C-alpha positions as CSV (number, residue, x, y, z in Angstrom):
1,M,0.1,0.1,0.2
2,V,0.9,3.7,-0.5
3,E,1.1,5.9,2.5
4,N,-2.1,7.7,1.2
5,K,-4.3,4.9,1.6
6,H,-3.6,5.1,5.3
7,F,-6.1,7.1,7.1
8,V,-5.0,8.0,10.7
9,V,-7.8,8.5,13.4
10,G,-7.0,10.6,16.7
11,I,-9.1,9.6,20.1
12,T,-8.3,11.5,22.7
13,G,-9.9,13.1,26.3
14,G,-9.3,13.5,29.9
15,S,-8.4,10.4,31.7
16,A,-11.4,8.1,32.3
17,S,-13.6,10.0,29.7
18,G,-14.1,6.7,27.8
19,K,-11.2,7.2,24.8
20,T,-10.0,3.8,24.8
21,F,-13.9,2.3,25.2
22,L,-14.7,4.4,22.0
23,M,-11.6,2.9,20.3
24,N,-12.5,-0.4,21.4
25,K,-16.2,-0.1,19.7
26,L,-14.7,1.3,16.0
27,I,-12.2,-1.7,16.5
28,E,-14.8,-4.3,16.6
29,E,-16.9,-3.0,14.4
30,L,-15.0,-2.3,11.6
31,P,-13.8,-5.2,9.1
32,E,-10.2,-6.7,10.9
33,E,-8.3,-6.5,8.0
34,G,-9.6,-2.4,7.4
35,V,-8.2,-1.1,10.6
36,C,-5.3,-1.7,13.2
37,R,-4.7,0.4,16.7
38,I,-1.4,2.1,18.3
39,S,-2.4,3.2,22.2
40,Q,0.3,5.7,23.6
41,D,0.2,4.1,26.4
42,D,2.6,1.4,24.9
43,Y,5.2,4.0,25.1
44,Y,5.4,5.1,28.5
45,R,9.1,5.9,29.3
46,P,10.5,2.9,31.9
47,I,9.3,3.9,35.6
48,S,13.1,4.9,36.8
49,E,12.4,8.0,34.0
50,I,9.1,9.0,35.3
51,P,9.2,12.5,37.5
52,K,8.0,12.5,41.1
53,D,6.4,15.0,42.7
54,S,6.8,16.8,46.1
55,N,5.6,13.6,47.7
56,G,8.1,11.6,45.6
57,I,5.1,9.9,43.8
58,E,5.7,9.1,40.4
59,N,4.0,11.4,38.2
60,F,2.6,9.3,35.2
61,D,0.1,11.9,33.8
62,L,2.8,14.4,32.1
63,P,3.6,14.5,28.6
64,E,7.3,13.9,29.2
65,T,6.7,10.2,30.1
66,I,5.9,9.2,27.0
67,D,8.3,8.4,24.5
68,H,6.8,10.4,21.9
69,A,9.4,10.3,19.3
70,R,9.4,6.5,18.8
71,F,5.7,6.8,19.2
72,A,5.6,9.3,16.5
73,A,8.3,7.3,14.5
74,H,6.1,4.1,14.2
75,I,2.8,5.7,13.4
76,A,5.0,7.2,10.6
77,A,6.2,3.6,9.6
78,L,2.5,2.2,9.8
79,K,1.6,4.7,7.0
80,R,4.6,3.7,4.9
81,G,2.9,0.2,4.8
82,E,5.5,-1.5,7.4
83,P,4.7,-3.2,10.4
84,V,5.9,-2.1,13.6
85,E,6.9,-4.2,16.9
86,L,6.7,-3.3,21.2
87,R,6.4,-4.2,23.9
88,E,3.0,-3.5,25.8
89,Y,2.8,-1.3,29.0
90,T,1.6,-3.1,32.1
91,F,1.4,-0.2,34.2
92,N,4.3,-1.6,36.4
93,N,1.8,-4.5,37.4
94,P,4.1,-7.5,38.7
95,G,1.2,-9.7,38.2
96,V,1.2,-9.3,34.4
97,V,3.7,-10.2,31.9
98,P,3.9,-7.7,29.0
99,K,3.5,-9.0,25.8
100,L,5.3,-8.9,22.2
101,V,3.0,-6.5,20.3
102,R,3.5,-6.6,16.5
103,L,1.3,-4.0,14.7
104,S,0.7,-4.5,10.8
105,P,-0.8,-1.6,8.9
106,R,-4.2,-1.3,7.6
107,P,-6.4,1.2,5.8
108,V,-7.6,2.8,9.0
109,I,-4.9,3.4,11.9
110,V,-6.4,4.5,15.2
111,V,-3.9,6.5,17.6
112,E,-5.2,6.7,20.9
113,G,-3.9,8.0,24.0
114,L,-4.0,11.3,26.6
115,F,-1.2,14.0,24.8
116,I,-1.7,12.5,21.2
117,Y,-2.3,16.3,20.0
118,Y,0.3,18.0,22.4
119,Y,3.1,16.4,20.4
120,P,3.6,18.2,16.9
121,D,5.3,15.2,15.4
122,V,2.4,12.8,16.5
123,A,-0.4,15.3,15.7
124,H,0.6,16.3,12.2
125,Q,0.3,12.8,11.1
126,I,-3.4,12.6,12.3
127,D,-6.1,13.3,9.6
128,L,-9.3,12.8,12.0
129,K,-9.2,14.1,15.0
130,I,-11.3,13.2,17.9
131,F,-12.0,14.6,21.3
132,V,-14.0,12.4,23.9
133,D,-15.7,14.6,26.8
134,A,-17.5,13.2,29.8
135,K,-18.6,15.3,33.2
136,E,-15.9,15.7,36.1
137,H,-18.0,13.5,38.8
138,L,-18.5,10.4,36.3
139,K,-15.0,10.7,35.0
140,I,-13.8,10.2,38.6
141,K,-16.0,7.3,39.1
142,R,-14.9,5.3,36.1
143,R,-11.0,6.2,36.8
144,I,-11.9,5.0,40.8
145,R,-13.4,1.3,39.2
146,R,-10.9,0.9,36.6
147,D,-7.6,1.9,38.6
148,N,-9.1,-0.5,41.5
149,D,-10.1,-3.7,38.8
150,E,-7.4,-3.2,36.4
151,R,-3.9,-1.7,38.4
152,G,-4.5,-2.7,41.5
153,Y,-4.5,1.3,42.9
154,D,-7.1,1.5,46.3
155,L,-9.1,4.4,46.9
156,A,-6.6,6.9,48.7
157,D,-4.3,6.3,45.7
158,V,-7.0,7.0,43.0
159,L,-7.9,10.1,44.8
160,Y,-4.4,11.5,45.3
161,R,-3.3,10.9,41.6
162,W,-6.4,12.7,40.3
163,E,-6.3,16.1,42.8
164,N,-2.6,16.3,42.1
165,H,-1.6,14.7,38.8
166,V,-4.6,13.5,36.8
167,A,-6.7,17.4,37.2
168,P,-4.0,19.8,36.7
169,T,-2.6,17.7,33.9
170,Y,-6.2,18.2,32.3
171,E,-6.4,21.4,32.5
172,A,-2.8,22.2,31.4
173,Y,-2.4,19.7,28.3
174,I,-5.6,18.1,27.4
175,K,-8.6,20.3,27.7
176,P,-6.7,23.1,25.4
177,Q,-6.6,20.6,22.6
178,R,-10.6,20.2,22.5
179,S,-10.5,23.2,20.5
180,A,-8.3,21.3,17.7
181,A,-10.9,18.5,17.0
182,D,-12.6,17.5,14.1
183,I,-15.6,15.7,16.2
184,V,-16.1,16.0,20.0
185,V,-17.9,13.1,21.6
186,N,-19.6,13.6,24.6
187,N,-20.0,10.6,26.9
188,N,-21.7,10.8,29.8
189,T,-24.8,8.1,28.8
190,N,-23.5,6.7,25.7
191,F,-22.0,7.9,22.6
192,D,-24.0,5.4,20.4
193,V,-24.8,8.1,17.6
194,A,-21.4,9.5,17.0
195,L,-20.0,6.1,16.9
196,E,-22.3,5.6,14.4
197,V,-21.2,8.4,12.5
198,I,-17.3,7.9,12.7
199,L,-18.4,4.3,11.7
200,T,-20.0,5.2,8.4
201,Y,-17.2,7.7,7.1
202,L,-14.6,5.2,8.1
203,K,-16.0,2.2,6.4
204,K,-16.1,4.6,3.6
205,K,-12.3,5.3,3.7
206,I,-11.5,1.2,3.5
207,A,-13.3,0.8,1.0
208,V,-11.8,3.1,-1.3
209,A,-8.5,2.3,-0.1
210,A,-9.4,-1.5,-1.0
211,R,-10.5,-0.4,-4.8
């Protein structure tokens, strides 16, 4: 495939807004041979390089925690039709063995993460920018449930990180990118209508690429 047959969709939004859920729904509904995903979460730097706050707690909610140059290079490779390999990030969960992930180029490449519109070397490669939004109290509830179930964080830890890391980062780095989005998806209850619209558009892109 030539580069112009690869259409890159970006999905961002605040923590627990539903951006990963939206990405997964798109992948479920699109033909397997038509779409691949690449997540910013798999490009966290080693924990030894993660900055700490004034209380000595690692702050994973900062742009510098991501190896965005490698992230951007992998997106560019997929756009050129080249596969890439990487180790999945397990959020420092000692009970999870990271898998080797091999990404194959597809007509639609879905890029998801907090800072994908903040990094110029990533943002300029995205053809359709989507921002997932939700009310603050809903995001907090979702974050508590997710971090407890998937990452083993207790309530006090989740609330500390929300107040000191997540909320300040959203205001400083993520919320300003909302105005750059082509589509804003409100996910307070569901995003069924937005999902249908986006799917219709992407299916047309896949059909054109297959010609």
